[in-house]
C-alpha positions in Angstrom: 109.7 64.7 100.4 109.7 68.4 100.8 106.6 70.5 100.1 106.9 72.2 96.6 106.4 75.6 98.1 109.4 75.0 100.5 111.7 75.0 97.4 110.6 78.4 96.2 113.3 81.1 96.5 112.8 84.7 97.6 113.5 86.1 94.2 110.6 83.9 92.8 108.2 85.2 95.4 109.2 88.8 94.7 108.9 88.4 90.9 105.4 86.9 91.3 104.3 89.8 93.6 105.7 92.4 91.2 103.9 90.8 88.3 100.7 90.7 90.3 100.9 94.4 91.3 101.7 95.4 87.7 98.8 93.4 86.3 96.4 95.0 88.8 97.7 98.5 88.1 98.7 99.1 91.7 101.2 102.0 92.0 104.4 100.5 93.4 108.2 100.6 93.1 110.9 98.1 93.8 113.8 98.9 96.1 116.9 97.0 95.0 118.6 96.3 98.3 121.2 93.9 96.8 123.3 96.6 95.2 125.3 96.6 92.0 127.7 93.8 91.0 131.3 94.9 90.8 132.9 92.3 88.6 136.6 93.0 89.4 136.0 93.0 93.2 133.4 90.2 92.9 131.1 91.8 95.4 127.8 93.7 95.5 128.2 97.4 96.2 125.3 98.9 98.2 124.3 102.5 97.6 125.6 104.8 100.3 122.3 106.4 101.0 120.2 103.2 101.3 118.5 102.8 104.7 119.4 99.5 106.2 116.5 97.0 106.2 114.5 98.8 103.5 111.5 96.8 102.3 111.6 95.2 98.8 108.5 96.9 97.5 106.8 100.1 98.4 103.1 100.5 97.5 101.1 103.7 97.6 97.4 103.0 98.0 94.7 105.5 99.1 97.3 107.9 100.4 99.0 105.2 102.6 102.5 103.8 102.3 102.5 100.0 102.4 105.9 98.2 102.6 106.2 94.6 101.4 109.1 92.4 102.4 109.2 89.3 100.3 110.5 86.1 101.9 110.7 82.5 100.9 108.5 80.1 102.9 111.4 79.7 105.5 113.0 83.1 105.2 113.4 85.4 108.3 113.8 89.1 108.7 117.2 90.5 109.6 117.5 92.8 112.6 117.7 95.8 110.3 114.5 94.7 108.5 112.7 94.4 111.9 113.9 97.9 112.8 112.7 99.2 109.4 109.3 97.6 110.1 109.0 99.3 113.5 109.9 102.7 112.0 107.3 102.4 109.3 104.6 101.4 111.7 105.5 104.1 114.2 105.2 106.6 111.3 101.7 105.5 110.4 102.6 103.2 107.4 101.8 99.6 106.9 104.4 96.8 106.6 103.8 93.2 105.7 106.0 90.2 105.4 104.7 88.3 102.4 105.6 84.8 101.2 103.2 84.6 98.2 100.8 86.6 96.1 97.9 85.3 98.3 99.5 87.1 101.3 99.3 90.3 99.3 95.7 89.7 98.4 94.8 88.9 102.0 96.1 92.4 102.9 93.7 94.0 100.5 96.3 95.1 98.0 
């Protein structure tokens, strides 16, 4: 039988992290990288100015930008997400791949 955490979806992980940040009063904002549903075309339309691979959540803490990419227990980063991570780190920001609220706590957020 599969471990219960293995059944968790990325959206569940993201929702729990957002609830945690809100409850702690941490300044953050969510970047919706999915886009907007277009019912007649039956596709998600991404904003034209969205940087590919943008992290799910941006936190500002002590003057530092911290990017959080939420993934399910088995989720993997896309090549665009890996490039975004590299760009953030090269620019002096922090970037973390998080799979649960405990991962966020472990990073001191």
